[in-house]
C-alpha positions as CSV (number, residue, x, y, z in Angstrom):
1,M,15.4,-142.0,-94.6
2,L,15.9,-139.6,-91.8
3,R,17.3,-136.9,-93.9
4,L,14.1,-137.3,-96.1
5,L,11.9,-137.2,-93.1
6,S,13.6,-133.9,-92.0
7,I,13.2,-132.1,-95.3
8,I,9.6,-132.9,-95.5
9,V,9.2,-131.3,-91.9
10,C,11.0,-128.2,-92.7
11,S,9.0,-127.7,-95.9
12,A,5.8,-128.0,-93.9
13,C,7.1,-125.4,-91.3
14,L,7.9,-123.0,-94.0
15,L,4.6,-123.4,-95.9
16,S,2.7,-122.6,-92.4
17,A,4.7,-119.6,-91.8
18,R,4.2,-117.9,-95.3
19,P,2.7,-114.5,-95.3
20,A,-1.0,-113.6,-95.2
21,P,-2.6,-113.1,-98.7
22,A,-2.7,-109.5,-99.7
23,A,-6.3,-109.5,-99.8
24,M,-6.5,-110.3,-96.3
25,L,-4.1,-107.6,-95.3
26,G,-6.0,-105.0,-97.5
27,A,-9.1,-105.8,-95.8
28,S,-7.9,-105.2,-92.3
29,S,-6.3,-102.2,-93.3
30,S,-9.3,-101.0,-94.8
31,S,-11.3,-101.9,-91.8
32,R,-9.0,-99.7,-89.5
33,L,-8.9,-96.9,-92.0
34,G,-12.8,-96.9,-92.0
35,D,-12.8,-96.7,-88.2
36,R,-10.6,-93.7,-88.5
37,N,-12.4,-91.8,-91.3
38,P,-16.1,-91.1,-90.5
39,P,-18.5,-91.9,-93.1
40,A,-19.6,-89.3,-95.8
41,T,-23.2,-89.0,-94.6
42,I,-25.9,-86.6,-95.9
43,A,-25.7,-85.2,-92.3
44,R,-22.0,-84.4,-92.7
45,A,-22.6,-82.7,-95.9
46,A,-25.4,-80.7,-94.4
47,V,-23.0,-79.3,-91.8
48,R,-20.3,-78.2,-94.4
49,F,-23.3,-76.4,-96.2
50,A,-24.5,-74.6,-93.1
51,L,-21.2,-73.2,-92.2
52,H,-21.3,-71.3,-95.6
53,F,-24.1,-69.2,-94.0
54,R,-22.2,-67.7,-91.3
55,G,-22.7,-64.0,-91.2
56,V,-26.1,-63.9,-92.6
57,P,-28.4,-61.8,-90.3
58,Y,-31.1,-63.4,-88.2
59,V,-34.7,-62.4,-89.4
60,W,-37.7,-63.8,-87.7
61,G,-39.8,-66.0,-89.8
62,A,-37.2,-66.1,-92.7
63,S,-35.7,-69.1,-94.2
64,S,-33.4,-68.0,-97.1
65,P,-29.8,-66.8,-97.6
66,A,-31.2,-63.2,-97.2
67,G,-31.9,-64.0,-93.6
68,F,-32.5,-66.9,-91.1
69,D,-34.4,-67.7,-87.7
70,C,-33.3,-70.5,-86.0
71,S,-35.5,-73.2,-87.3
72,G,-35.4,-71.5,-90.9
73,L,-31.8,-72.3,-90.9
74,T,-32.0,-75.9,-90.3
75,R,-35.0,-76.4,-92.6
76,Y,-33.1,-74.5,-95.5
77,V,-30.1,-76.5,-95.1
78,Y,-31.7,-80.1,-95.0
79,A,-34.0,-78.9,-97.7
80,H,-30.9,-78.6,-99.9
81,F,-30.3,-82.3,-99.4
82,G,-34.1,-83.2,-100.2
83,I,-35.0,-83.7,-96.7
84,T,-38.2,-81.6,-95.5
85,L,-38.5,-80.1,-92.0
86,P,-41.3,-78.1,-90.7
87,H,-40.5,-74.3,-90.1
88,S,-40.7,-74.4,-86.3
89,T,-38.7,-75.7,-83.4
90,Y,-41.8,-77.7,-82.0
91,G,-42.2,-79.4,-85.5
92,Q,-38.6,-80.2,-85.7
93,W,-38.2,-81.4,-82.0
94,A,-41.0,-84.1,-83.4
95,A,-39.4,-84.8,-86.8
96,G,-36.8,-87.5,-85.7
97,R,-35.4,-89.9,-83.1
98,H,-34.5,-88.4,-79.8
99,I,-30.8,-89.3,-78.9
100,R,-28.6,-88.6,-75.8
101,R,-26.0,-86.1,-75.7
102,S,-23.1,-88.8,-75.5
103,Q,-24.6,-90.1,-78.8
104,L,-24.4,-86.9,-80.7
105,R,-23.2,-86.9,-84.4
106,P,-22.6,-83.9,-86.9
107,G,-25.8,-83.0,-88.3
108,D,-28.1,-83.6,-85.5
109,L,-30.4,-81.1,-84.3
110,V,-29.7,-79.6,-80.8
111,F,-32.5,-77.9,-78.9
112,F,-32.5,-75.3,-76.0
113,G,-36.0,-75.4,-74.5
114,M,-38.5,-75.4,-77.2
115,G,-37.7,-72.1,-78.5
116,H,-34.4,-72.5,-80.2
117,V,-32.5,-75.1,-82.4
118,G,-29.1,-75.3,-84.1
119,L,-27.2,-77.7,-86.1
120,W,-24.6,-80.0,-84.2
121,L,-21.0,-79.8,-85.7
122,G,-19.1,-82.1,-83.3
123,H,-16.2,-81.3,-80.9
124,G,-18.6,-79.5,-78.6
125,R,-19.8,-77.0,-81.2
126,F,-23.0,-76.0,-83.1
127,V,-24.1,-73.4,-85.7
128,H,-27.2,-71.4,-85.3
129,A,-29.1,-68.4,-86.1
130,P,-29.1,-66.7,-82.6
131,H,-31.8,-64.0,-82.4
132,T,-32.5,-60.5,-83.7
133,G,-29.4,-58.4,-84.1
134,Q,-27.0,-61.4,-84.4
135,V,-25.9,-63.4,-87.4
136,V,-25.6,-66.9,-88.1
137,S,-22.6,-68.4,-86.0
138,V,-20.8,-71.1,-84.3
139,E,-21.1,-71.4,-80.6
140,R,-19.7,-74.0,-78.2
141,L,-22.3,-75.9,-76.1
142,A,-20.1,-75.5,-73.0
143,N,-20.7,-71.8,-73.0
144,S,-24.0,-70.1,-71.9
145,Y,-26.1,-72.6,-74.0
146,A,-25.3,-75.5,-71.8
147,A,-27.7,-74.6,-69.0
148,S,-30.6,-74.4,-71.6
149,Y,-29.7,-77.6,-73.4
150,S,-32.8,-79.7,-73.7
151,G,-32.0,-82.6,-75.9
152,A,-31.2,-83.6,-79.7
153,V,-32.9,-85.0,-82.7
154,R,-31.4,-87.3,-85.6
155,I,-33.3,-86.7,-88.7
156,P,-34.5,-89.5,-90.8
157,G,-32.5,-90.0,-93.8
158,S,-29.7,-87.9,-92.5
159,Q,-27.3,-90.8,-91.9
160,R,-27.6,-92.1,-95.5
161,H,-24.3,-91.9,-97.6
162,E,-23.8,-88.7,-99.4
163,A,-23.3,-90.6,-102.7
164,Q,-27.1,-91.2,-102.6
165,W,-28.0,-87.7,-102.7
166,L,-25.3,-86.6,-105.4
167,G,-26.5,-86.7,-108.7
168,S,-30.1,-87.4,-107.9
169,A,-30.9,-83.8,-106.4
170,P,-30.2,-80.4,-108.1
171,R,-27.4,-78.5,-106.3
172,S,-28.5,-74.9,-105.4
173,P,-25.7,-72.5,-105.6
174,L,-23.7,-71.2,-102.5
175,P,-24.8,-68.2,-100.9
176,N,-23.5,-64.9,-102.0
177,H,-23.4,-62.7,-98.6
178,R,-23.2,-59.4,-100.2
179,G,-26.2,-60.1,-102.5
180,A,-28.1,-61.7,-99.6
181,R,-27.3,-58.7,-97.3
182,A,-28.6,-56.5,-100.0
183,S,-31.6,-58.5,-100.7
184,Y,-32.3,-58.4,-96.8
185,S,-31.7,-54.5,-96.7
186,W,-34.1,-54.0,-99.6
187,S,-36.8,-56.3,-98.0
188,L,-36.5,-54.5,-94.6
189,N,-36.8,-51.0,-96.3
190,R,-39.9,-52.0,-98.1
191,L,-41.4,-53.3,-94.9
192,L,-40.7,-50.2,-93.1
193,R,-42.0,-47.8,-96.0
194,S,-45.3,-50.0,-96.3
195,R,-45.8,-49.8,-92.4
196,Y,-45.2,-46.1,-92.5
197,A,-47.6,-45.6,-95.2
198,R,-50.3,-47.4,-93.5
199,T,-49.6,-45.5,-90.4
200,A,-49.9,-42.1,-92.2
201,E,-53.3,-43.1,-93.6
């Protein structure tokens, strides 16, 4: 009798110590993996897209791969993903929810006074079209821009998963900087010629 009782107790101990089901292990591993890998949002896709325009010249009032001003760059980038922004820093400042600097995510708009805007990349950096004579480039917020930093805006719809945009909106081709610069030079020469003609009259 005692021997039979000991066998039953041992069997119960072995059953209670069996490994957790694979599904449970998989769920916990996936959860940890999800914490390490950021979600594939439209905002992160916008950041990758914006970086293709590094080297494009600053052109006041422009919003195309031939040239950008600061709000023209952010407007063009988000328009590629079906999100419409006004072509002004004031309009973009009012276009979404204001967030603290500690809450910045890639794809948020960062503002410097009310006269300049860039696209936050993460790790202390942002991409922007600086001013006349410069080109689209990446800057560190800790540099000279830190003193004029005035806030950030998260654009509505930018945190949706990228899959919601893929396949539903047409992809525009990546910029050809050589062609863009040629177009910019042609436009600038045409503008100068027209101004000279009006002056001569």
